C-alpha positions as CSV (number, residue, x, y, z in Angstrom):
1,X,0.0,-0.3,0.3
2,X,1.6,3.4,-0.9
3,X,1.3,6.2,1.2
4,X,-0.7,9.1,0.2
5,X,1.0,12.6,1.3
6,X,-1.8,14.6,0.3
7,X,-4.0,13.1,2.8
8,X,-0.9,13.4,5.6
9,X,-0.5,16.8,4.8
10,X,-4.6,17.6,4.8
11,X,-4.9,16.1,7.9
12,X,-1.3,17.2,9.9
13,X,-1.1,20.7,8.9
14,X,-4.5,21.7,10.4
15,X,-3.8,20.5,13.4
16,X,-0.1,21.6,13.8
17,X,-1.3,25.2,12.6
18,X,-1.3,28.2,14.9
19,X,-5.0,28.4,15.2
20,X,-5.5,24.2,15.8
21,X,-4.9,22.2,18.6
22,X,-1.2,22.3,18.9
23,X,-1.4,26.4,18.4
24,X,-4.4,26.8,21.1
25,X,-2.2,24.3,23.2
26,X,0.6,26.4,22.7
27,X,-1.4,29.7,23.4
28,X,-2.1,28.9,26.5
29,X,0.7,27.0,28.0
30,X,2.9,30.3,27.0
31,X,-0.1,32.5,28.5
32,X,0.9,31.1,32.0
33,X,5.0,30.3,31.4
34,X,5.2,33.9,30.2
35,X,2.9,36.1,31.4
36,X,3.9,39.2,30.4
37,X,4.8,38.6,26.5
38,X,3.1,41.1,24.3
39,X,0.3,39.6,22.7
40,X,1.9,40.6,19.3
41,X,5.2,38.7,20.3
42,X,3.1,35.9,22.0
43,X,1.7,35.6,18.1
44,X,5.0,35.6,16.5
45,X,6.4,32.6,19.1
46,X,2.7,31.0,18.7
47,X,3.5,30.6,14.8
48,X,7.5,29.7,15.3
49,X,6.6,26.8,17.0
50,X,4.4,25.2,14.9
51,X,6.0,26.0,12.0
52,X,8.8,23.7,13.8
53,X,6.7,21.5,14.6
54,X,5.5,21.1,11.1
55,X,8.9,20.5,10.5
56,X,10.3,17.4,13.0
57,X,10.7,14.1,11.1
58,X,7.6,11.9,10.0
59,X,7.3,9.5,13.3
60,X,7.7,12.9,15.8
61,X,5.1,14.6,13.3
62,X,2.9,12.2,14.0
63,X,3.3,12.2,18.0
64,X,2.9,15.4,18.0
65,X,-0.3,15.7,16.1
66,X,-1.9,12.9,17.7
67,X,-1.2,14.1,21.2
68,X,-2.6,17.8,20.1
69,X,-5.5,15.8,18.5
70,X,-6.0,14.0,22.2
71,X,-6.2,17.4,23.7
72,X,-8.2,19.1,22.0
73,X,-11.0,16.3,22.3
74,X,-10.2,16.2,26.2
75,X,-10.5,20.4,25.8
76,X,-14.1,19.2,25.0
77,X,-15.1,17.3,28.1
78,X,-12.6,19.5,30.5
79,X,-11.6,22.9,31.0
80,X,-9.0,23.7,28.5
81,X,-7.3,25.5,31.6
82,X,-6.7,22.5,33.3
83,X,-5.9,20.5,30.4
84,X,-2.9,22.5,30.2
85,X,-1.9,22.6,33.4
86,X,-1.8,18.9,33.6
87,X,-0.1,18.9,30.6
88,X,2.1,21.4,31.8
89,X,3.0,19.3,35.0
90,X,3.3,15.9,34.1
91,X,6.1,13.8,34.3
92,X,4.6,10.9,32.1
93,X,6.1,9.3,29.3
94,X,4.9,11.0,25.8
95,X,2.2,13.0,27.5
96,X,4.6,15.7,28.7
97,X,6.4,15.8,25.8
98,X,4.0,18.0,24.5
99,X,4.3,21.1,27.1
100,X,8.6,20.3,26.9
101,X,8.3,20.9,23.2
102,X,6.7,24.1,23.3
103,X,8.4,25.2,25.9
104,X,11.6,24.4,24.3
105,X,11.2,26.0,21.1
106,X,9.1,29.0,22.5
107,X,12.1,29.5,25.4
108,X,14.9,29.7,22.6
109,X,13.2,31.4,20.4
110,X,11.8,34.4,22.4
111,X,15.5,34.8,23.8
112,X,17.2,34.8,20.4
113,X,14.6,37.1,18.6
114,X,14.3,39.1,21.6
115,X,17.1,39.2,24.3
116,X,15.7,41.7,26.4
117,X,13.0,40.2,27.4
118,X,12.4,39.2,31.0
119,X,11.8,35.7,32.3
120,X,7.8,36.9,32.3
121,X,8.4,37.5,28.6
122,X,8.0,41.1,29.3
123,X,10.0,43.3,27.0
124,X,12.5,45.7,27.8
125,X,16.5,45.9,29.3
126,X,17.3,43.4,31.2
127,X,20.3,44.7,33.8
128,X,23.0,42.4,33.7
C-alpha cells in the first residue's frame, strides 16, 4: 500500500497550525509560562512553534499530531486550562513531551529574537 502524502498533509497541517489544537495549546501554555509577553510577540512565538512542529521528522510529527488531537478532544470535556495545567506539570512519558516541546522551542525563540526580554516575557532592558 502506498502512502498518500496529500492525505497526510490534509490531516497533520491543520492540527499543527497556530489556530489548530497544537497552536491553541501552545498559546495557553505560553500565557502561563510567559505571562508578560506582549500579544504580538506571543502570536509570533506561537507561529514559530507551530512552524517548527510541522518540520520535525515524520514519526515525531505524528506523535505531536496525535497528542494535540487528543488534547482537543479532552478540552471539549474538561476546562482547557485544566488540561494545560496537567500537561504542564505531568512527568508521564510521551504525554508530558508536548509541553516540553513547546517550552523548548518558545523559550529559545523568545530569547534569541528579543534578548532583552525578562524571565516573564516582558520587553525591556535586562540589567546585566
